[in-house]
C-alpha positions, 0 to 999 in steps of 0.5 A: 834434144834430151829424151823426155821419157823417164824410166823408174830406177831399177830394183836390185834382184833380191830387193823386196818392196813392202807397202807402207802401212800406217799404224793407229794410235789413241790420242787423249786431250786433257783436261777435256778427256776428248779421245780420238785415233790418229794414224802414224801418217797424220799430224795430231792436228789433222787427226783431231779435226777429222774426229771433230775436235778443234785445236788452236791452229793457224799456220799448220807448218810449225812456225806460228806456235798457236797450237803449242801443247804439252805432251803428257804421255807417249811419243811423237815424231815431227814432219819437219826437221826443226819445229818452232819449239825451243830445246828447253820447251822440247825438254819440258814436253811441249809439242806442235800438233800441226807437225807432230805425228804420234808414234805411240798412244799419246796424252796431250794437254790442250785446254782450248780444245773444243768440238768442231760441230757443237750445236 
């Protein structure tokens, strides 16, 4: 019977492990001018929701395209290999906030943004 205990991989003698530190970026949603912060670890959709801002969404995995928005300024990286936008849409600046993570301050055009807790 195989041994059930596993030991962590050995570290090289001169290898230094540095803790991961998320970076904070400013996000502005146009044309509403709503603003919030997003960390480099959070998708734009999750960060917006944490700030009380609702963006259109459904699948949250980059396939349904409900959240498609236009990146006006800044840069993002995707948490999946190939999100559900075409090459032409990417070249035109379209992103999917449900799987896009800010890598700089960003400005996003999304006319359907609203307050989550509006009275």
